[in-house]
N, CA, C and O atoms as a GROMACS GRO file, in nm:
protein
  568
    1MET      N    1   3.606  -0.126   0.374
    1MET     CA    2   3.453  -0.145   0.388
    1MET      C    3   3.440  -0.217   0.533
    1MET      O    4   3.341  -0.198   0.604
    2PHE      N    5   3.536  -0.292   0.568
    2PHE     CA    6   3.493  -0.343   0.708
    2PHE      C    7   3.525  -0.225   0.818
    2PHE      O    8   3.476  -0.233   0.931
    3ASP      N    9   3.606  -0.121   0.782
    3ASP     CA   10   3.624  -0.028   0.871
    3ASP      C   11   3.487   0.036   0.874
    3ASP      O   12   3.452   0.065   0.989
    4TRP      N   13   3.403   0.065   0.784
    4TRP     CA   14   3.280   0.128   0.779
    4TRP      C   15   3.188   0.050   0.877
    4TRP      O   16   3.123   0.112   0.962
    5PHE      N   17   3.183  -0.083   0.867
    5PHE     CA   18   3.097  -0.169   0.953
    5PHE      C   19   3.140  -0.147   1.086
    5PHE      O   20   3.050  -0.125   1.168
    6SER      N   21   3.271  -0.148   1.129
    6SER     CA   22   3.328  -0.138   1.269
    6SER      C   23   3.286  -0.008   1.320
    6SER      O   24   3.228  -0.001   1.428
    7ASP      N   25   3.313   0.101   1.245
    7ASP     CA   26   3.268   0.244   1.280
    7ASP      C   27   3.119   0.270   1.297
    7ASP      O   28   3.075   0.354   1.377
    8PHE      N   29   3.053   0.202   1.227
    8PHE     CA   30   2.904   0.203   1.224
    8PHE      C   31   2.851   0.137   1.365
    8PHE      O   32   2.770   0.198   1.435
    9PHE      N   33   2.903   0.008   1.402
    9PHE     CA   34   2.850  -0.063   1.504
    9PHE      C   35   2.923   0.010   1.636
    9PHE      O   36   2.869   0.015   1.746
   10SER      N   37   3.035   0.058   1.612
   10SER     CA   38   3.087   0.127   1.750
   10SER      C   39   3.023   0.270   1.774
   10SER      O   40   3.034   0.328   1.882
   11SER      N   41   2.961   0.317   1.672
   11SER     CA   42   2.884   0.449   1.707
   11SER      C   43   2.753   0.410   1.759
   11SER      O   44   2.698   0.502   1.820
   12LEU      N   45   2.686   0.296   1.754
   12LEU     CA   46   2.557   0.271   1.794
   12LEU      C   47   2.543   0.301   1.956
   12LEU      O   48   2.619   0.255   2.041
   13THR      N   49   2.449   0.371   1.979
   13THR     CA   50   2.401   0.394   2.127
   13THR      C   51   2.275   0.336   2.161
   13THR      O   52   2.193   0.310   2.073
   14LEU      N   53   2.253   0.311   2.288
   14LEU     CA   54   2.122   0.247   2.321
   14LEU      C   55   2.010   0.355   2.287
   14LEU      O   56   1.898   0.310   2.260
   15ARG      N   57   2.026   0.481   2.287
   15ARG     CA   58   1.936   0.579   2.245
   15ARG      C   59   1.917   0.574   2.084
   15ARG      O   60   1.805   0.584   2.035
   16SER      N   61   2.022   0.559   2.013
   16SER     CA   62   1.991   0.545   1.868
   16SER      C   63   1.923   0.413   1.818
   16SER      O   64   1.841   0.409   1.727
   17VAL      N   65   1.965   0.309   1.887
   17VAL     CA   66   1.887   0.180   1.866
   17VAL      C   67   1.742   0.193   1.900
   17VAL      O   68   1.658   0.147   1.824
   18LEU      N   69   1.708   0.258   2.018
   18LEU     CA   70   1.568   0.273   2.046
   18LEU      C   71   1.502   0.365   1.960
   18LEU      O   72   1.392   0.332   1.915
   19LEU      N   73   1.551   0.473   1.932
   19LEU     CA   74   1.496   0.564   1.824
   19LEU      C   75   1.461   0.483   1.695
   19LEU      O   76   1.349   0.486   1.642
   20GLY      N   77   1.562   0.415   1.652
   20GLY     CA   78   1.540   0.330   1.532
   20GLY      C   79   1.422   0.246   1.525
   20GLY      O   80   1.341   0.237   1.433
   21ALA      N   81   1.425   0.171   1.660
   21ALA     CA   82   1.312   0.074   1.672
   21ALA      C   83   1.176   0.143   1.687
   21ALA      O   84   1.076   0.083   1.648
   22LEU      N   85   1.167   0.261   1.739
   22LEU     CA   86   1.051   0.350   1.768
   22LEU      C   87   0.992   0.406   1.622
   22LEU      O   88   0.873   0.415   1.592
   23ILE      N   89   1.103   0.439   1.541
   23ILE     CA   90   1.064   0.480   1.402
   23ILE      C   91   1.005   0.367   1.314
   23ILE      O   92   0.914   0.384   1.233
   24SER      N   93   1.067   0.250   1.337
   24SER     CA   94   1.022   0.137   1.266
   24SER      C   95   0.876   0.087   1.299
   24SER      O   96   0.791   0.050   1.217
   25LEU      N   97   0.864   0.093   1.438
   25LEU     CA   98   0.729   0.057   1.476
   25LEU      C   99   0.610   0.170   1.416
   25LEU      O  100   0.497   0.150   1.372
   26LEU      N  101   0.675   0.273   1.432
   26LEU     CA  102   0.570   0.387   1.388
   26LEU      C  103   0.538   0.371   1.243
   26LEU      O  104   0.421   0.378   1.206
   27THR      N  105   0.642   0.346   1.156
   27THR     CA  106   0.607   0.332   1.008
   27THR      C  107   0.519   0.210   0.988
   27THR      O  108   0.431   0.207   0.902
   28LEU      N  109   0.545   0.111   1.070
   28LEU     CA  110   0.452  -0.022   1.064
   28LEU      C  111   0.318   0.008   1.096
   28LEU      O  112   0.231  -0.030   1.017
   29GLY      N  113   0.285   0.070   1.197
   29GLY     CA  114   0.160   0.117   1.247
   29GLY      C  115   0.076   0.210   1.131
   29GLY      O  116  -0.040   0.187   1.096
   30VAL      N  117   0.158   0.315   1.082
   30VAL     CA  118   0.094   0.398   0.988
   30VAL      C  119   0.069   0.321   0.879
   30VAL      O  120  -0.047   0.324   0.837
   31SER      N  121   0.164   0.241   0.810
   31SER     CA  122   0.140   0.169   0.666
   31SER      C  123   0.016   0.081   0.706
   31SER      O  124  -0.081   0.090   0.630
   32LEU      N  125   0.006  -0.005   0.816
   32LEU     CA  126  -0.099  -0.091   0.839
   32LEU      C  127  -0.226  -0.008   0.844
   32LEU      O  128  -0.325  -0.056   0.788
   33ALA      N  129  -0.235   0.104   0.900
   33ALA     CA  130  -0.350   0.168   0.914
   33ALA      C  131  -0.398   0.231   0.790
   33ALA      O  132  -0.519   0.234   0.765
   34ILE      N  133  -0.309   0.281   0.709
   34ILE     CA  134  -0.361   0.341   0.570
   34ILE      C  135  -0.398   0.225   0.479
   34ILE      O  136  -0.495   0.240   0.405
   35VAL      N  137  -0.328   0.108   0.476
   35VAL     CA  138  -0.357   0.014   0.373
   35VAL      C  139  -0.496  -0.046   0.440
   35VAL      O  140  -0.597  -0.054   0.370
   36SER      N  141  -0.497  -0.083   0.562
   36SER     CA  142  -0.638  -0.123   0.626
   36SER      C  143  -0.756  -0.038   0.582
   36SER      O  144  -0.859  -0.085   0.534
   37PHE      N  145  -0.733   0.087   0.603
   37PHE     CA  146  -0.842   0.182   0.578
   37PHE      C  147  -0.888   0.185   0.420
   37PHE      O  148  -1.006   0.196   0.385
   38VAL      N  149  -0.793   0.175   0.342
   38VAL     CA  150  -0.844   0.178   0.208
   38VAL      C  151  -0.902   0.030   0.166
   38VAL      O  152  -1.000   0.026   0.092
   39LEU      N  153  -0.848  -0.076   0.209
   39LEU     CA  154  -0.904  -0.190   0.170
   39LEU      C  155  -1.039  -0.226   0.224
   39LEU      O  156  -1.116  -0.304   0.169
   40VAL      N  157  -1.061  -0.161   0.337
   40VAL     CA  158  -1.193  -0.175   0.407
   40VAL      C  159  -1.295  -0.080   0.331
   40VAL      O  160  -1.410  -0.119   0.308
   41LYS      N  161  -1.256   0.032   0.297
   41LYS     CA  162  -1.345   0.130   0.219
   41LYS      C  163  -1.373   0.090   0.083
   41LYS      O  164  -1.479   0.134   0.040
   42ILE      N  165  -1.303   0.015  -0.001
   42ILE     CA  166  -1.343  -0.004  -0.149
   42ILE      C  167  -1.454  -0.093  -0.136
   42ILE      O  168  -1.471  -0.168  -0.039
   43PRO      N  169  -1.533  -0.082  -0.239
   43PRO     CA  170  -1.653  -0.166  -0.259
   43PRO      C  171  -1.614  -0.302  -0.300
   43PRO      O  172  -1.510  -0.322  -0.363
   44PRO      N  173  -1.702  -0.404  -0.264
   44PRO     CA  174  -1.661  -0.551  -0.267
   44PRO      C  175  -1.648  -0.592  -0.411
   44PRO      O  176  -1.578  -0.687  -0.448
   45THR      N  177  -1.727  -0.506  -0.497
   45THR     CA  178  -1.705  -0.532  -0.654
   45THR      C  179  -1.605  -0.464  -0.710
   45THR      O  180  -1.608  -0.458  -0.833
   46TYR      N  181  -1.509  -0.405  -0.648
   46TYR     CA  182  -1.397  -0.302  -0.694
   46TYR      C  183  -1.319  -0.374  -0.803
   46TYR      O  184  -1.287  -0.306  -0.901
   47PHE      N  185  -1.280  -0.513  -0.798
   47PHE     CA  186  -1.193  -0.592  -0.869
   47PHE      C  187  -1.267  -0.662  -0.971
   47PHE      O  188  -1.205  -0.741  -1.043
   48GLN      N  189  -1.411  -0.641  -0.991
   48GLN     CA  190  -1.480  -0.710  -1.111
   48GLN      C  191  -1.446  -0.612  -1.232
   48GLN      O  192  -1.404  -0.496  -1.223
   49THR      N  193  -1.476  -0.685  -1.344
   49THR     CA  194  -1.468  -0.630  -1.475
   49THR      C  195  -1.539  -0.492  -1.505
   49THR      O  196  -1.486  -0.392  -1.554
   50GLY      N  197  -1.679  -0.509  -1.464
   50GLY     CA  198  -1.777  -0.398  -1.499
   50GLY      C  199  -1.771  -0.290  -1.407
   50GLY      O  200  -1.841  -0.192  -1.433
   51HIS      N  201  -1.696  -0.287  -1.296
   51HIS     CA  202  -1.683  -0.192  -1.196
   51HIS      C  203  -1.633  -0.041  -1.252
   51HIS      O  204  -1.523  -0.021  -1.304
   52SER      N  205  -1.724   0.049  -1.233
   52SER     CA  206  -1.686   0.176  -1.300
   52SER      C  207  -1.585   0.251  -1.202
   52SER      O  208  -1.603   0.244  -1.081
   53ARG      N  209  -1.496   0.310  -1.246
   53ARG     CA  210  -1.396   0.379  -1.167
   53ARG      C  211  -1.364   0.524  -1.212
   53ARG      O  212  -1.252   0.572  -1.197
   54ASP      N  213  -1.465   0.591  -1.266
   54ASP     CA  214  -1.441   0.727  -1.310
   54ASP      C  215  -1.402   0.812  -1.201
   54ASP      O  216  -1.489   0.830  -1.115
   55PHE      N  217  -1.278   0.876  -1.181
   55PHE     CA  218  -1.237   0.965  -1.080
   55PHE      C  219  -1.273   1.100  -1.091
   55PHE      O  220  -1.225   1.170  -1.180
   56LEU      N  221  -1.370   1.149  -0.994
   56LEU     CA  222  -1.418   1.280  -0.994
   56LEU      C  223  -1.495   1.319  -1.094
   56LEU      O  224  -1.494   1.441  -1.110
   57ALA      N  225  -1.573   1.248  -1.182
   57ALA     CA  226  -1.637   1.275  -1.289
   57ALA      C  227  -1.721   1.398  -1.288
   57ALA      O  228  -1.730   1.472  -1.387
   58ASP      N  229  -1.779   1.419  -1.180
   58ASP     CA  230  -1.881   1.533  -1.173
   58ASP      C  231  -1.813   1.666  -1.125
   58ASP      O  232  -1.882   1.765  -1.100
   59HIS      N  233  -1.665   1.666  -1.113
   59HIS     CA  234  -1.609   1.792  -1.092
   59HIS      C  235  -1.546   1.871  -1.218
   59HIS      O  236  -1.539   1.812  -1.326
   60PRO      N  237  -1.507   1.989  -1.208
   60PRO     CA  238  -1.456   2.064  -1.316
   60PRO      C  239  -1.333   1.999  -1.370
   60PRO      O  240  -1.277   1.919  -1.295
   61ALA      N  241  -1.284   2.021  -1.486
   61ALA     CA  242  -1.179   1.956  -1.560
   61ALA      C  243  -1.036   2.007  -1.476
   61ALA      O  244  -0.939   1.932  -1.467
   62VAL      N  245  -1.039   2.128  -1.424
   62VAL     CA  246  -0.915   2.174  -1.358
   62VAL      C  247  -0.889   2.093  -1.230
   62VAL      O  248  -0.776   2.056  -1.199
   63VAL      N  249  -0.995   2.068  -1.159
   63VAL     CA  250  -0.984   2.009  -1.044
   63VAL      C  251  -0.956   1.862  -1.062
   63VAL      O  252  -0.871   1.803  -0.995
   64ARG      N  253  -1.023   1.812  -1.146
   64ARG     CA  254  -0.999   1.657  -1.189
   64ARG      C  255  -0.868   1.646  -1.236
   64ARG      O  256  -0.812   1.549  -1.185
   65VAL      N  257  -0.798   1.706  -1.315
   65VAL     CA  258  -0.655   1.687  -1.355
   65VAL      C  259  -0.568   1.706  -1.248
   65VAL      O  260  -0.480   1.622  -1.228
   66LEU      N  261  -0.580   1.814  -1.167
   66LEU     CA  262  -0.492   1.824  -1.043
   66LEU      C  263  -0.519   1.697  -0.946
   66LEU      O  264  -0.420   1.647  -0.891
   67ALA      N  265  -0.626   1.650  -0.927
   67ALA     CA  266  -0.642   1.543  -0.846
   67ALA      C  267  -0.588   1.418  -0.900
   67ALA      O  268  -0.538   1.337  -0.822
   68ILE      N  269  -0.593   1.394  -1.035
   68ILE     CA  270  -0.541   1.273  -1.090
   68ILE      C  271  -0.400   1.296  -1.089
   68ILE      O  272  -0.336   1.193  -1.068
   69ILE      N  273  -0.324   1.411  -1.107
   69ILE     CA  274  -0.181   1.411  -1.100
   69ILE      C  275  -0.153   1.384  -0.939
   69ILE      O  276  -0.064   1.303  -0.914
   70GLY      N  277  -0.216   1.440  -0.839
   70GLY     CA  278  -0.191   1.407  -0.701
   70GLY      C  279  -0.211   1.266  -0.676
   70GLY      O  280  -0.128   1.207  -0.606
   71LYS      N  281  -0.307   1.206  -0.722
   71LYS     CA  282  -0.336   1.060  -0.705
   71LYS      C  283  -0.214   0.979  -0.764
   71LYS      O  284  -0.167   0.886  -0.699
   72ASN      N  285  -0.166   1.012  -0.881
   72ASN     CA  286  -0.057   0.942  -0.952
   72ASN      C  287   0.066   0.948  -0.867
   72ASN      O  288   0.135   0.847  -0.854
   73VAL      N  289   0.101   1.071  -0.804
   73VAL     CA  290   0.219   1.087  -0.734
   73VAL      C  291   0.203   1.011  -0.606
   73VAL      O  292   0.300   0.946  -0.566
   74LEU      N  293   0.092   1.012  -0.538
   74LEU     CA  294   0.074   0.931  -0.411
   74LEU      C  295   0.085   0.791  -0.457
   74LEU      O  296   0.149   0.719  -0.380
   75GLY      N  297   0.041   0.740  -0.555
   75GLY     CA  298   0.050   0.612  -0.611
   75GLY      C  299   0.184   0.573  -0.611
   75GLY      O  300   0.213   0.470  -0.551
   76LEU      N  301   0.278   0.644  -0.673
   76LEU     CA  302   0.420   0.609  -0.714
   76LEU      C  303   0.490   0.609  -0.568
   76LEU      O  304   0.571   0.522  -0.538
   77LEU      N  305   0.458   0.700  -0.492
   77LEU     CA  306   0.522   0.707  -0.355
   77LEU      C  307   0.489   0.566  -0.279
   77LEU      O  308   0.574   0.498  -0.222
   78LEU      N  309   0.353   0.534  -0.289
   78LEU     CA  310   0.310   0.414  -0.220
   78LEU      C  311   0.381   0.276  -0.276
   78LEU      O  312   0.418   0.184  -0.204
   79VAL      N  313   0.392   0.280  -0.406
   79VAL     CA  314   0.461   0.163  -0.474
   79VAL      C  315   0.594   0.145  -0.418
   79VAL      O  316   0.635   0.036  -0.378
   80ALA      N  317   0.669   0.268  -0.416
   80ALA     CA  318   0.810   0.276  -0.377
   80ALA      C  319   0.826   0.233  -0.218
   80ALA      O  320   0.919   0.161  -0.180
   81LEU      N  321   0.738   0.278  -0.141
   81LEU     CA  322   0.736   0.239  -0.004
   81LEU      C  323   0.702   0.092   0.008
   81LEU      O  324   0.764   0.027   0.092
   82GLY      N  325   0.620   0.040  -0.057
   82GLY     CA  326   0.591  -0.098  -0.063
   82GLY      C  327   0.698  -0.180  -0.098
   82GLY      O  328   0.714  -0.288  -0.040
   83VAL      N  329   0.784  -0.135  -0.198
   83VAL     CA  330   0.908  -0.216  -0.243
   83VAL      C  331   0.992  -0.224  -0.120
   83VAL      O  332   1.026  -0.334  -0.078
   84VAL      N  333   1.031  -0.098  -0.052
   84VAL     CA  334   1.112  -0.091   0.066
   84VAL      C  335   1.064  -0.184   0.172
   84VAL      O  336   1.144  -0.255   0.232
   85LEU      N  337   0.909  -0.186   0.202
   85LEU     CA  338   0.863  -0.267   0.300
   85LEU      C  339   0.869  -0.410   0.279
   85LEU      O  340   0.852  -0.492   0.369
   86SER      N  341   0.895  -0.439   0.145
   86SER     CA  342   0.913  -0.592   0.104
   86SER      C  343   1.040  -0.652   0.134
   86SER      O  344   1.061  -0.774   0.129
   87ILE      N  345   1.130  -0.561   0.167
   87ILE     CA  346   1.260  -0.603   0.194
   87ILE      C  347   1.284  -0.680   0.328
   87ILE      O  348   1.254  -0.617   0.429
   88PRO      N  349   1.322  -0.781   0.339
   88PRO     CA  350   1.319  -0.867   0.469
   88PRO      C  351   1.401  -0.779   0.574
   88PRO      O  352   1.506  -0.720   0.550
   89GLY      N  353   1.330  -0.781   0.700
   89GLY     CA  354   1.375  -0.720   0.802
   89GLY      C  355   1.311  -0.573   0.820
   89GLY      O  356   1.330  -0.512   0.925
   90VAL      N  357   1.243  -0.525   0.725
   90VAL     CA  358   1.181  -0.402   0.733
   90VAL      C  359   1.019  -0.436   0.764
   90VAL      O  360   0.951  -0.500   0.683
   91PRO      N  361   0.968  -0.386   0.890
   91PRO     CA  362   0.846  -0.412   0.899
   91PRO      C  363   0.733  -0.334   0.822
   91PRO      O  364   0.738  -0.214   0.792
   92GLY      N  365   0.633  -0.417   0.796
   92GLY     CA  366   0.531  -0.329   0.714
   92GLY      C  367   0.467  -0.432   0.617
   92GLY      O  368   0.521  -0.540   0.593
   93GLN      N  369   0.342  -0.390   0.562
   93GLN     CA  370   0.276  -0.476   0.473
   93GLN      C  371   0.324  -0.438   0.325
   93GLN      O  372   0.249  -0.363   0.262
   94GLY      N  373   0.438  -0.480   0.265
   94GLY     CA  374   0.496  -0.447   0.156
   94GLY      C  375   0.386  -0.486   0.018
   94GLY      O  376   0.354  -0.397  -0.061
   95ILE      N  377   0.352  -0.585   0.008
   95ILE     CA  378   0.271  -0.629  -0.102
   95ILE      C  379   0.144  -0.547  -0.106
   95ILE      O  380   0.109  -0.485  -0.206
   96LEU      N  381   0.072  -0.550   0.014
   96LEU     CA  382  -0.044  -0.456   0.022
   96LEU      C  383  -0.017  -0.310  -0.015
   96LEU      O  384  -0.101  -0.247  -0.080
   97THR      N  385   0.085  -0.260   0.022
   97THR     CA  386   0.115  -0.134   0.011
   97THR      C  387   0.133  -0.103  -0.137
   97THR      O  388   0.090   0.001  -0.185
   98ILE      N  389   0.203  -0.201  -0.213
   98ILE     CA  390   0.224  -0.180  -0.344
   98ILE      C  391   0.090  -0.204  -0.424
   98ILE      O  392   0.065  -0.147  -0.530
   99LEU      N  393   0.007  -0.296  -0.364
   99LEU     CA  394  -0.123  -0.294  -0.444
   99LEU      C  395  -0.203  -0.158  -0.421
   99LEU      O  396  -0.268  -0.117  -0.517
  100LEU      N  397  -0.205  -0.088  -0.308
  100LEU     CA  398  -0.267   0.025  -0.276
  100LEU      C  399  -0.210   0.135  -0.374
  100LEU      O  400  -0.281   0.221  -0.426
  101GLY      N  401  -0.073   0.123  -0.394
  101GLY     CA  402  -0.024   0.228  -0.492
  101GLY      C  403  -0.056   0.196  -0.637
  101GLY      O  404  -0.071   0.287  -0.719
  102ILE      N  405  -0.066   0.077  -0.667
  102ILE     CA  406  -0.104   0.052  -0.808
  102ILE      C  407  -0.253   0.073  -0.836
  102ILE      O  408  -0.301   0.099  -0.946
  103MET      N  409  -0.324   0.057  -0.712
  103MET     CA  410  -0.477   0.094  -0.738
  103MET      C  411  -0.494   0.264  -0.776
  103MET      O  412  -0.585   0.310  -0.846
  104LEU      N  413  -0.396   0.334  -0.720
  104LEU     CA  414  -0.394   0.487  -0.738
  104LEU      C  415  -0.345   0.519  -0.883
  104LEU      O  416  -0.400   0.612  -0.941
  105LEU      N  417  -0.256   0.457  -0.940
  105LEU     CA  418  -0.202   0.470  -1.058
  105LEU      C  419  -0.298   0.464  -1.187
  105LEU      O  420  -0.395   0.389  -1.196
  106ASP      N  421  -0.259   0.551  -1.280
  106ASP     CA  422  -0.324   0.544  -1.408
  106ASP      C  423  -0.232   0.500  -1.513
  106ASP      O  424  -0.178   0.579  -1.591
  107ILE      N  425  -0.211   0.358  -1.516
  107ILE     CA  426  -0.108   0.299  -1.609
  107ILE      C  427  -0.185   0.187  -1.681
  107ILE      O  428  -0.279   0.125  -1.633
  108PRO      N  429  -0.131   0.171  -1.800
  108PRO     CA  430  -0.188   0.059  -1.887
  108PRO      C  431  -0.158  -0.076  -1.829
  108PRO      O  432  -0.044  -0.102  -1.791
  109GLY      N  433  -0.258  -0.166  -1.820
  109GLY     CA  434  -0.249  -0.291  -1.757
  109GLY      C  435  -0.261  -0.297  -1.616
  109GLY      O  436  -0.218  -0.396  -1.557
  110ARG      N  437  -0.318  -0.194  -1.548
  110ARG     CA  438  -0.332  -0.175  -1.411
  110ARG      C  439  -0.423  -0.258  -1.356
  110ARG      O  440  -0.403  -0.308  -1.245
  111ARG      N  441  -0.546  -0.286  -1.437
  111ARG     CA  442  -0.650  -0.374  -1.367
  111ARG      C  443  -0.611  -0.498  -1.376
  111ARG      O  444  -0.641  -0.569  -1.280
  112ARG      N  445  -0.542  -0.554  -1.478
  112ARG     CA  446  -0.509  -0.708  -1.495
  112ARG      C  447  -0.388  -0.711  -1.385
  112ARG      O  448  -0.372  -0.823  -1.336
  113LEU      N  449  -0.308  -0.617  -1.340
  113LEU     CA  450  -0.203  -0.640  -1.245
  113LEU      C  451  -0.267  -0.650  -1.105
  113LEU      O  452  -0.236  -0.732  -1.018
  114GLU      N  453  -0.363  -0.553  -1.096
  114GLU     CA  454  -0.428  -0.532  -0.964
  114GLU      C  455  -0.513  -0.684  -0.944
  114GLU      O  456  -0.513  -0.738  -0.834
  115HIS      N  457  -0.575  -0.739  -1.045
  115HIS     CA  458  -0.641  -0.851  -1.043
  115HIS      C  459  -0.554  -0.971  -1.005
  115HIS      O  460  -0.594  -1.055  -0.924
  116TRP      N  461  -0.428  -0.978  -1.068
  116TRP     CA  462  -0.331  -1.089  -1.051
  116TRP      C  463  -0.290  -1.075  -0.904
  116TRP      O  464  -0.277  -1.180  -0.841
  117LEU      N  465  -0.267  -0.960  -0.842
  117LEU     CA  466  -0.210  -0.952  -0.705
  117LEU      C  467  -0.314  -0.998  -0.613
  117LEU      O  468  -0.282  -1.075  -0.522
  118VAL      N  469  -0.447  -0.955  -0.627
  118VAL     CA  470  -0.559  -0.988  -0.553
  118VAL      C  471  -0.581  -1.121  -0.552
  118VAL      O  472  -0.610  -1.177  -0.446
  119SER      N  473  -0.570  -1.184  -0.662
  119SER     CA  474  -0.614  -1.332  -0.670
  119SER      C  475  -0.528  -1.427  -0.623
  119SER      O  476  -0.558  -1.546  -0.634
  120ARG      N  477  -0.410  -1.386  -0.565
  120ARG     CA  478  -0.320  -1.490  -0.499
  120ARG      C  479  -0.396  -1.518  -0.360
  120ARG      O  480  -0.439  -1.427  -0.289
  121PRO      N  481  -0.406  -1.636  -0.333
  121PRO     CA  482  -0.480  -1.692  -0.245
  121PRO      C  483  -0.442  -1.634  -0.106
  121PRO      O  484  -0.536  -1.601  -0.034
  122LYS      N  485  -0.322  -1.619  -0.062
  122LYS     CA  486  -0.284  -1.561   0.072
  122LYS      C  487  -0.321  -1.404   0.082
  122LYS      O  488  -0.357  -1.351   0.187
  123ILE      N  489  -0.309  -1.344  -0.032
  123ILE     CA  490  -0.336  -1.190  -0.029
  123ILE      C  491  -0.485  -1.172  -0.014
  123ILE      O  492  -0.532  -1.086   0.061
  124LEU      N  493  -0.558  -1.254  -0.085
  124LEU     CA  494  -0.715  -1.243  -0.101
  124LEU      C  495  -0.766  -1.281   0.051
  124LEU      O  496  -0.850  -1.211   0.106
  125SER      N  497  -0.718  -1.379   0.106
  125SER     CA  498  -0.761  -1.425   0.229
  125SER      C  499  -0.726  -1.330   0.344
  125SER      O  500  -0.796  -1.327   0.446
  126SER      N  501  -0.609  -1.247   0.326
  126SER     CA  502  -0.578  -1.158   0.426
  126SER      C  503  -0.667  -1.038   0.400
  126SER      O  504  -0.712  -0.984   0.501
  127ILE      N  505  -0.699  -0.989   0.287
  127ILE     CA  506  -0.786  -0.881   0.266
  127ILE      C  507  -0.918  -0.910   0.301
  127ILE      O  508  -0.985  -0.818   0.348
  128ASN      N  509  -0.972  -1.027   0.287
  128ASN     CA  510  -1.113  -1.063   0.328
  128ASN      C  511  -1.115  -1.079   0.487
  128ASN      O  512  -1.208  -1.035   0.555
  129LYS      N  513  -1.014  -1.139   0.536
  129LYS     CA  514  -1.026  -1.123   0.690
  129LYS      C  515  -1.024  -0.995   0.753
  129LYS      O  516  -1.096  -0.975   0.852
  130LEU      N  517  -0.949  -0.906   0.707
  130LEU     CA  518  -0.952  -0.784   0.728
  130LEU      C  519  -1.092  -0.722   0.716
  130LEU      O  520  -1.150  -0.669   0.811
  131ARG      N  521  -1.139  -0.733   0.599
  131ARG     CA  522  -1.280  -0.673   0.582
  131ARG      C  523  -1.401  -0.739   0.678
  131ARG      O  524  -1.504  -0.683   0.714
  132GLN      N  525  -1.362  -0.858   0.704
  132GLN     CA  526  -1.464  -0.939   0.787
  132GLN      C  527  -1.468  -0.875   0.922
  132GLN      O  528  -1.574  -0.850   0.980
  133ARG      N  529  -1.333  -0.844   0.979
  133ARG     CA  530  -1.327  -0.780   1.114
  133ARG      C  531  -1.399  -0.658   1.120
  133ARG      O  532  -1.451  -0.624   1.226
  134PHE      N  533  -1.409  -0.578   1.002
  134PHE     CA  534  -1.500  -0.452   1.002
  134PHE      C  535  -1.626  -0.466   0.947
  134PHE      O  536  -1.683  -0.367   0.901
  135SER      N  537  -1.680  -0.578   0.945
  135SER     CA  538  -1.820  -0.616   0.902
  135SER      C  539  -1.844  -0.581   0.757
  135SER      O  540  -1.958  -0.550   0.722
  136LYS      N  541  -1.733  -0.584   0.662
  136LYS     CA  542  -1.776  -0.576   0.525
  136LYS      C  543  -1.754  -0.687   0.466
  136LYS      O  544  -1.675  -0.772   0.507
  137PRO      N  545  -1.839  -0.699   0.342
  137PRO     CA  546  -1.841  -0.808   0.256
  137PRO      C  547  -1.721  -0.847   0.191
  137PRO      O  548  -1.644  -0.762   0.147
  138ALA      N  549  -1.698  -0.977   0.178
  138ALA     CA  550  -1.563  -1.012   0.098
  138ALA      C  551  -1.553  -0.964  -0.042
  138ALA      O  552  -1.655  -0.940  -0.106
  139LEU      N  553  -1.439  -0.949  -0.092
  139LEU     CA  554  -1.402  -0.898  -0.225
  139LEU      C  555  -1.458  -0.999  -0.325
  139LEU      O  556  -1.445  -1.119  -0.302
  140VAL      N  557  -1.520  -0.956  -0.434
  140VAL     CA  558  -1.580  -1.034  -0.535
  140VAL      C  559  -1.476  -1.033  -0.650
  140VAL      O  560  -1.446  -0.922  -0.692
  141LEU      N  561  -1.417  -1.137  -0.706
  141LEU     CA  562  -1.330  -1.140  -0.829
  141LEU      C  563  -1.398  -1.199  -0.936
  141LEU      O  564  -1.493  -1.276  -0.925
  142ASP      N  565  -1.337  -1.154  -1.057
  142ASP     CA  566  -1.402  -1.237  -1.183
  142ASP      C  567  -1.378  -1.389  -1.188
  142ASP      O  568  -1.424  -1.456  -1.280
   0.00000   0.00000   0.00000
């Protein structure tokens, strides 16, 4: 095992370290941009109990089913990415990315889990500061 570590560190070059840093910064920027975009675009009443969330209700059934499948696959990918971004040392907004992924999934208990995540004081204040920066009203919780 120690041989693997010594081989790994001896194989590092300045170019590979800089490439790794660039990829890390790029993923940080992309994840922040996507999460920020969605959290700014959702309506302030999204996390209230009576908020309607019918997905593509006015489209044909085939389009709606394909869109729901795509939405769930994207949600799973975002939850997985959020878990990776939550690991110490990996740059990015892990919890917010997980929240975004959960918002896309169609699973039992999703609304309760979303509300639990958003009702954490630090998460809610971060989201509301972001929304305020873009002149959007603060999220309203039950």
